[in-house]
N, C-alpha and C positions, 0 to 999 in steps of 0.2 A: 614461426617457426617451421622446421622442419627435419625429421627424421629419417635418414635412409633406411630401407629395408634391411641391408647389409649390417647395422648398427646394433649392436646388443642393447638390450631393454637397459641392463646395468648400467652400461656407460651415457646411454640417454639420459636415467635418473641421474646420477651423481653431476652432469652438465647440468639438469633443470636447478639440482640443488643448488648450485653455485649462482645459476643465472638469479633465483630467488633471492641469494643471500646478497648479491650485488646491487638489485632492487631496493632491496629493504635498507641497506646503508645509502643509497642515494637518494630514495623519493621518501615525503613523509607518509607515516603508516595509515593514513587517510586516503591516500592515494586512490583512484580508480582505475585498475590494471585490466586489461582485453587480452588475452593469448588467442592465437589463430596460428592454425598450421596444419600441415599433412604430415601427422604422426605415424602412420604406415604401422597404426596397432588397429585393427577390426575391434572394436567395442561392442560388435554384436556375437564374439566371439567369447570363449571364457575366458581368454588372457584379458579381457576389456576393464572386468572388474577392478583388477589388481590396478591396472592403467589408470583408470579413474581416482582410485585414492590416493595418489600421490596427489594430483590436484585438490582434492576435497581436503586433505591434510594439511594443507597450505592456505586454506581460505577460499579455492575457486568453485565455482559449479557450472557444470556443461552447460551450456547455453542456447544448443541444437538441439532440436529434438531427437530422443534416444531410440533405437532402432528405425532409423530413417537412413537410407544407403544415402552416401555422398560421392558415390563412384557407378559408373557404367555396369561393373560386376557385384553390385548389391553388397556393398560391402562400406563400412563406417570409419573411414580413417583420416578425413577431415573435420577440423572439431574447433570449436569457440569454446574457452571460460574466461568468467570473468568474476572479481571480487566483490561485485554487488549486483543488487538483483534487480536494476531498471534498464535491462540490455535484453531486446527480445532478437534473435538470429535466426535464419533459415536458411536452407539450402536453396539455389536458384538454379536452373537446369541449364546446361551448358552444353550447347550444340556444336563447339570446336575443340572441345577437348575430353577428355578421360574424367576426369574429378568437377564437380560440382562446383560453383562458387557458393561462398558465405557470403549473406546480406545481412543487416543489422539496423535497428533501430535504437538508439541511445537515447537515454533519459526518457523513457519513454514511459509517461504514468504508470505505477503500479497497476492500478484496477483494472487497466488494458492489457496488461502484461500475460499471455496465454502459458502458465505453467502446466507442463504435461510430467 
């Protein structure tokens, strides 16, 4: 997913709600879903808590470590959410761009996941 920095959060919230409604109609409720993107909301700032709550209300949890920069400017704009627990994602340093990559292991045994 990508949210342009010039797009208002309200417009994004509306698009996100529409997307989630479409997903619910087309996929079984037991589907495992991962949402990854550059949301252009720094969750390390005050605006982050409200932004994260949108996902939590839909049953998704943040899968990358909180307060960990995803850019060279020490902001956390690139995020990964999932509606299941056995997903382990991290930032991977990218020497060719401004944003770090997100890497992940799916279906990792629950006892091996480092939940922070």
